N, C-alpha and C positions, 0 to 999 in steps of 0.2 A: 505494497501498500504507500502512497507516494507520502510526504508530508507536507504540508499544506503551506507550511513556513518557509521554506526550502522548495521553491517551484526548480522545474528543471531547466531552466534557464541560469539559472545560479547555482546548479552543480556543478563542481570543477572535478576532473580527475587528474593522474597524476601526469599524465599526459599533456592532458591543457596546458597544466603547471611549468611543466619544464618548455613546453613551448614558449607559453609569455616571458620567462626567464630568457630562452636566447633570443627572445626578439630584443628586450632592453640590453641583452649583452649586447649587438648588433644596432644600436641604435642607444646611442650615451642621451639625444636627445631628449626621450620616452622616460630616459631618467630623471632629469630634471623637469619633466612635467608631470612626472606621478608624486615626487617629493613637494611640485608647490600645490599640485589638487591635496595630497594629505594635510601640507600645511594651512591652506585655506581652508576646508570642512573642519581642523581642530579649532583655528582662533573662531570661524562664524559659532563653534558650537557653543565656545567655551564664554563669546559678549552674549550669545544669545542665554545660558545659564546666569551670566550676569545681568542681565534686563530684566529676567523672567522671578529671580530670585525673593525677591521680598514684597512677591504681588501671592493673588492666591490662585494664580495660573500655576505658580510653582507645587503648588498641592495637588491642581490637576492631573501637570505633569508623574507628579510619584505615584497617581492611580493609575493612570496610562500607563507606566511603566510593570506595578505590580502585574494588571490584566495581559499583558503583552509575556510576564517570565510566568505568570499562572495559565497560560492560553501552551507556550514552547514545555512546559512541564508537563500538562499534562497529554500532548503528545506523545512526549520519549512517554510516557507513562502506560500508555495507550487507553487514557478512563474516553472512551470513544465519546460517550453522553455528553461531559465537561468540556471536552475538548468542542465538539458540536457547536453548544452552546455559547463560551468563549468567544471563538471564532464568529456566529455569526454577528452575536454583543460589535463582536470590535470591528467589522464591514459596514452595521447600521450605526454607530455609534461617534462615527466620526460626524455623522452630517447631522445627528442629535446635540451633539456636543455644538456643532455651528450655531445653533439653532439657538440652544442654551447659554450659552456663552455671548451673542451676538454683540450686546455692548460695550461688554469688557476687552473684546478682540478689535471695534471700531475704539475705542478709548485708547488703547495700546499702538492702535494703527497712526492715532495723530501723534501722540506721545513719539513717535521715531519717527514721524514727519517734521514734530518741531527742535530734534536734537540736533 
């Protein structure tokens, strides 16, 4: 049974990794771009955490992280019913969160614009 957390597009084999490393070895510019990419993602993640840390959104992020971890563990432990419920909630939960937290999202976007 395929795990829904790691779809086929994200599955790597040792041959894929070897080919990627060989491509990096042959293309030093790709290595530089990879380092810039990783650095940029880390920088943006740290800035996002700094912005959100003292707000109600921080509690929301911790709750979402808990749901993701619970879904992942229920998949590993083959708790099919719990996994189905959590996966279904996560599918539609994003839409519900946008609707519920619309005023806070608008306020946060206005603060980003003003900074």
